[in-house]
C-alpha positions in Angstrom: -173.6 -57.8 47.2 -174.4 -54.4 48.0 -171.2 -53.0 48.7 -169.5 -54.4 45.3 -172.7 -53.2 43.0 -173.5 -49.7 44.3 -176.9 -49.3 42.3 -178.3 -52.3 44.1 -181.0 -51.0 45.8 -180.0 -50.6 49.7 -182.8 -51.8 52.2 -181.0 -52.0 55.6 -177.9 -50.1 55.2 -175.8 -51.1 58.1 -176.0 -54.9 56.4 -173.2 -53.9 54.5 -170.9 -55.1 57.3 -172.2 -59.0 56.6 -170.8 -58.3 53.2 -167.4 -57.9 54.9 -168.0 -60.7 57.2 -169.2 -63.4 54.7 -165.9 -62.6 52.5 -163.6 -62.9 55.6 -165.4 -66.3 56.5 -164.8 -67.5 52.8 -160.9 -66.5 53.0 -160.5 -67.7 56.6 -159.9 -71.2 55.8 -157.5 -70.7 53.3 -155.6 -68.3 55.7 -155.9 -70.3 58.7 -154.4 -73.4 56.1 -151.5 -71.4 55.1 -150.6 -70.0 58.8 -150.4 -73.5 59.9 -148.4 -74.9 57.0 -146.2 -72.2 57.7 -146.1 -72.4 61.4 -145.4 -76.2 61.4 -141.7 -75.3 60.4 -140.9 -74.0 63.7 -139.4 -76.2 66.0 -141.0 -75.5 69.2 -144.4 -74.4 70.2 -143.2 -70.7 71.0 -141.4 -70.7 67.5 -144.6 -71.9 65.8 -146.6 -69.1 67.6 -143.9 -66.3 66.9 -144.4 -67.0 63.2 -148.2 -66.8 63.2 -147.9 -63.6 64.8 -145.1 -62.4 62.5 -147.2 -63.6 59.5 -150.4 -61.7 61.0 -148.4 -58.5 61.9 -148.2 -57.0 58.2 -152.2 -56.8 58.0 -152.3 -54.4 60.9 -150.6 -51.8 58.5 -152.6 -53.2 55.4 -156.0 -52.2 56.8 -155.2 -48.4 57.5 -153.6 -48.0 54.1 -156.4 -49.7 52.6 -158.7 -47.2 54.3 -156.7 -44.0 53.2 -156.5 -45.4 49.7 -160.3 -45.7 49.7 -160.5 -42.0 51.3 -158.7 -40.6 48.2 -159.9 -42.7 45.5 -164.0 -43.1 45.7 -164.0 -45.5 43.2 -162.1 -48.4 45.4 -164.9 -50.5 46.7 -165.7 -50.9 50.5 -164.4 -54.4 50.8 -162.2 -56.9 53.2 -159.0 -55.3 52.7 -160.3 -52.0 54.4 -160.8 -54.0 57.5 -158.3 -56.9 57.5 -156.6 -55.1 60.4 -159.4 -55.5 62.7 -159.8 -59.1 61.7 -156.0 -59.7 61.9 -156.2 -58.3 65.7 -158.9 -60.8 66.6 -156.4 -63.8 65.1 -153.4 -62.7 67.0 -155.6 -62.6 70.2 -156.5 -66.0 69.6 -153.2 -67.1 69.1 -151.9 -65.7 72.3 -154.8 -67.1 74.4 -154.0 -70.6 72.8 -150.3 -70.1 73.1 -150.9 -69.1 76.9 -153.5 -72.0 77.3 -151.2 -74.7 75.4 -147.9 -73.8 77.4 -149.7 -74.1 80.6 -148.9 -70.8 82.2 -150.5 -69.8 85.3 -153.4 -67.3 85.1 -152.3 -63.7 85.6 -152.7 -62.3 89.2 -152.7 -58.9 88.4 -154.0 -57.5 84.8 -153.7 -53.8 85.7 -150.8 -53.6 83.2 -153.2 -54.6 80.2 -156.1 -52.3 81.6 -153.6 -49.4 81.9 -152.3 -50.0 78.2 -155.9 -50.0 77.3 -156.8 -46.7 78.8 -153.7 -45.1 77.2 -154.8 -46.1 73.9 -158.2 -44.8 74.4 -156.5 -41.4 75.2 -154.8 -41.9 71.9 -157.9 -42.9 70.3 -159.3 -39.4 71.3 -156.5 -37.6 70.0 -156.6 -38.9 66.6 -160.6 -38.9 66.6 -160.9 -35.3 67.4 -161.0 -33.0 64.5 -158.9 -30.2 66.1 -156.0 -32.5 66.8 -155.8 -34.8 63.6 -152.4 -35.0 62.3 -153.6 -35.3 59.0 -156.1 -33.2 57.0 -159.6 -34.6 56.7 -160.7 -38.0 57.6 -157.2 -39.5 56.4 -155.9 -39.6 60.0 -159.3 -41.1 61.4 -159.9 -43.8 58.7 -156.0 -44.7 59.1 -155.7 -45.2 62.7 -158.9 -44.6 65.0 -160.3 -48.0 64.1 -156.9 -49.9 64.4 -156.9 -48.3 67.9 -160.4 -49.1 69.0 -159.8 -52.7 67.9 -156.6 -53.2 69.9 -158.1 -51.3 73.1 -161.0 -54.0 72.9 -158.4 -57.1 72.1 -156.6 -56.1 75.2 -159.4 -55.7 77.3 -160.6 -59.1 76.3 -157.1 -60.7 77.1 -157.4 -59.2 80.5 -160.7 -60.8 80.9 -159.8 -64.2 79.7 -156.3 -64.5 81.3 -156.8 -63.2 84.9 -156.6 -65.5 87.6 -159.9 -64.3 89.2 -162.9 -62.6 87.3 -162.2 -58.8 86.8 -164.7 -56.5 87.3 -165.4 -56.0 83.8 -165.9 -59.8 83.3 -168.3 -60.0 86.3 -170.2 -57.2 84.6 -170.1 -59.0 81.3 -171.6 -61.8 82.8 -174.7 -60.3 84.0 -178.1 -61.8 82.4 -178.9 -58.2 81.2 -175.6 -57.7 79.4 -175.6 -61.2 78.0 -178.7 -60.3 76.6 -177.8 -57.2 74.9 -174.6 -58.8 73.7 -177.3 -61.4 71.9 -179.3 -59.1 70.3 -176.6 -56.4 69.7 -176.3 -57.0 65.9 -179.8 -56.9 65.3 -179.9 -53.3 67.2 -177.0 -52.4 64.8 -179.1 -53.5 61.9 -182.3 -52.0 63.0 -181.3 -48.4 64.4 -180.3 -46.7 61.2 -183.7 -47.8 59.2 -185.9 -46.6 62.1 -183.8 -43.0 62.2 -184.5 -42.9 58.4 -188.0 -43.8 58.8 -188.8 -41.6 62.1 -186.3 -39.0 61.3 -188.8 -36.3 60.1 -191.2 -37.0 62.8 -188.6 -36.9 65.6 -188.8 -33.4 67.8 -185.7 -31.2 67.1 -184.7 -28.1 69.3 -181.0 -27.0 69.0 -179.8 -30.3 70.3 -182.1 -30.4 73.7 -183.7 -33.1 72.4 -180.9 -35.2 71.2 -181.1 -37.6 74.2 -184.5 -38.1 74.3 -184.4 -39.1 70.6 -181.5 -41.3 71.2 -183.4 -43.2 74.1 -186.6 -43.4 72.1 -184.8 -44.9 69.1 -182.7 -47.1 71.3 -185.6 -48.3 72.8 -187.6 -49.2 69.7 -184.5 -50.3 68.1 -183.8 -53.0 70.8 -187.5 -53.9 70.8 -186.9 -54.9 67.2 -183.7 -56.4 67.8 -185.1 -58.5 70.5 -188.2 -59.7 68.3 -186.5 -60.4 65.3 -183.8 -62.3 66.7 
């Protein structure tokens, strides 16, 4: 509950994301039931899939608008509405993958259009995030667009991996035992890294940025060890 009650003692700062996820898990069954009820009105599989995508699409705009509202009004709690677009991207990807599978369509022989789209969006994300090229003042542009664009990039790459007829290079790398291990403990790494930085920050060497990468490597290895042990 730490994101809803700012006075609550925060022991593990990054755990605020769990608050967001839990509220999503609580609302997902209701959202899924509603989507299914509406989609059942479609006369065909294609119509039902399009109905679900159409109902999820407005959430892509709702999330960025909510993030801008929070940026302009600090009194609004950091909650699910600000991130609903990221969950919507995942749900839309799930609809597309299931639609493709249920329709019996062949796997894609070429996925370069998808990877090209992902790289193009990465260029856009870099433009949006850079302080000298932000089309809006302050953090508004970054808050409104950056997270959504990055979510779309990962969704496109996942689609390329899941729909390809043959394993892509990215999928082969993702299947490596070392990479899957990192994936298993990655959330623990995320939870541990900030408390470790807070605990060690004053004792880490500082010299005009020269020690930045060694510090990252040291804290990263320590956080990885803690993540593996705690998992």
